[in-house]
N, C-alpha and C positions, 0 to 999 in steps of 0.2 A: 405432379400437380394435383393440388386439392379440387375439386370441381363437384357441384350442386350434386350429380348424380353419384359420385363417391360417398356424399355423404348421405343421400337418402339409401344406399345401398348397403353401408354400415348401419343404419339407424334401423333397417329389416333383419339384421342378422343377428337374433338370438344370442347365437353361440360367442361371437366376439363380445357383446355386452355382457354376458355372464360371466366374462373373466375380470372384471372391473365391480363385481358386485359386492366382495369384500370391502372395497373401496368408497364406494357409494352405501353400505350400510352404516358410515358412521354419520352419528345423528339422527338416523331415523329414528329412536328411541329415545327422548330427550332424556329419561330417566337412568341411561346410561353415564352421566355427565354425575349422579350422586357416587357411586361407587368408584369414578374416578379421583374426585376431591378426598375421598376416604382412602383411599389407598397413596394419594402423595401425600395427606397430613402424617397417616399412619407409618408410611416410609422413613418420612424424616424423625418422627419420636419413635420409631425403634433403633434409628440411630442414636439416637439423643439418650436415650434409657439402656442400650446397649453398651455406650463407653462410660455411664456411671453404673453402671454394674461389676464392671470390671473392679472397681473397687470398695464397691458396697451391694454385696449380695440380696440385701432388700430391693432392688429395682430390677431384681430379676425378674418377679410376677409382671412388671410393667412391659420387660421388653417381651414376654411371652404372648402377653394379650396384643401389642403391636404386631406381634409376627401374626398371629391369629387374624387380626383384622389385613392386614396384607394378600395372605393366602386368600380368604372369603371374598375380598374387595375384586381379585384377578377371577376368580371364579366366578363373581356376577357379572364382570364384566364380559366375559366369556360365553356365559349363558343367553346376556341380551343380546350381544353381539349376532350370535348363534343364531336367533331368532329373527335379528335384523335383516340379516345376509337372506335367509329364507323368503322373509316378506318382498326384497328387493328381485328376487328370482323370480316370484312371481307374479311380479309387475313388470318385468324387464322389458315386454313388449312396448310398454307407454313411456320411457325413459327417451328422451330425444337425443338427439346428436345434433351437433351445432358449431357452425364456423365461428370461430372466433378472432380478436385481432389485436394486435399489442398495440398501446398507445403511449404512455411515456412510463419509463423505469428509470432502474440503474442496472447499468452494463456491467458495473463490477462486482455484483453480488445474481445476477440474471434475472432478477424480479421486477416484474414489470405489471402496470394496471392493464388490464385489457378488457373488452367488449364483447359481447353475445349474446344472443337474443333466443328464447325457448318457444317462440311463437312461430307465426306462420312463415315469417322470412328468417328462419331460423338453420335454412340451405341457401340464401339470397348473398351471394358473395359481394354481388354488387351495391346491396342494401349497406351491409356491415362498413363496409369503403365507404361509403356514403356518410353513416353516422361517425367514422372517425374524421373522416374531410372536416365536416362541423366542428369537430372538437377543435382539429389544429389548427382553423382558422375562426375561433368565434369572435375573435374582434372582428373580422371583415364579415362577419354575417349579422347585418342587423336584424332581422326578425327572431335571431337567438339571441340579442340583450337581454333581455328577461330574464335569460337561465345561467349567464357567464358568473354568477356567484356561486350558482349552485355547480356549475359544471368546475370551477376552477376548486370547490372546496373538497370535490370527489376523485379530482387527480392532482390533490398535493401531493408533496412530498413528503411520503409517510410508510415508504417501503418496507420489506421482510415481515410479510407477515400473511403467509401462502392458505392460511387456515382461516381466517377472514372469511365470513360470509359476502356472499353477493350482493351489493347493494344496487337498486334500481334506477337509472337515468329518470327527469322529467319525462313524461309520455311526449308530452309536448313538444319538446326537442327532439323526440325522436318517432316524429311522424305517427304518432299513436300505437307502436308498435313497443313493447316492454322491452327494454336493452338493460341487460345488468353491466355493471363494472367490478371486476374481482382482480386480486393478484394472483399470477401464476410465476412458478420458476419457469423461464422459458429458454434459460442456457443450454436445456440437453436437447431443445429441439431448434435450435439454432438455423440449421441448416435446412430445416423447413421452412421457419418463419421467412428465413433468407431468400427461398426460390418463390414464396408465395406472397411476398409484398407484406410480411410482420402475419399473415394468416396460418391458422392451423385450427385443428377439430377439436371436441370437447365431448364428455357424455355426462349431460345434467342431471345427476339423480334429486339432488337438490341444493339450495342455495349453498351450502358449503362444503358438499361432495361433488367436485366437479374437474374428476382428473381427464388430463389429457389422452387422446384415444393413439397409441402408438398404431394402431394398424390404417393411419392416415398420414405414417411419416414417410 
């Protein structure tokens, strides 16, 4: 069973957190998206010009240029991510371990909207349960009526995008604590969420990189 003490112990274990440094480094340096875009377009162009060069050698030059761009993009991504990973490792002590909870989702593909907080209540299981209860019962929460439209929008049926960035819930709805909504693939941790009333542990590097902590499974 997941407990607050377990979460605190994991948060204070740099060896465990370093295992996720590669996953946590993605998106640390936004410049990495430039070579990613170049790589995607170059790969498509390479395929296109290579196909044309089979019947017309004049396209061979374009094929070689696209091939070179693909290789340069891969090298650039690797170098940027290496630097980002080292930066994450250097600051690993400040990365919070948080309790998360399933809200609404799609059982067929196992992707769920979940909530978690990186604030002072990040280890508070009762708090995350209370916020989930407010979401589930928002129609019966008179004081939350003004937030209903926003909550409905945040948890609308638009699943299958686990790479999406975390989105904050209104702090007036979450008792002043910054709580985030993010999509997670929960199928691999079904046994854990079943045993913990929908809860599991995550490591919140940033709004995009929030891996599930396997050590809390």
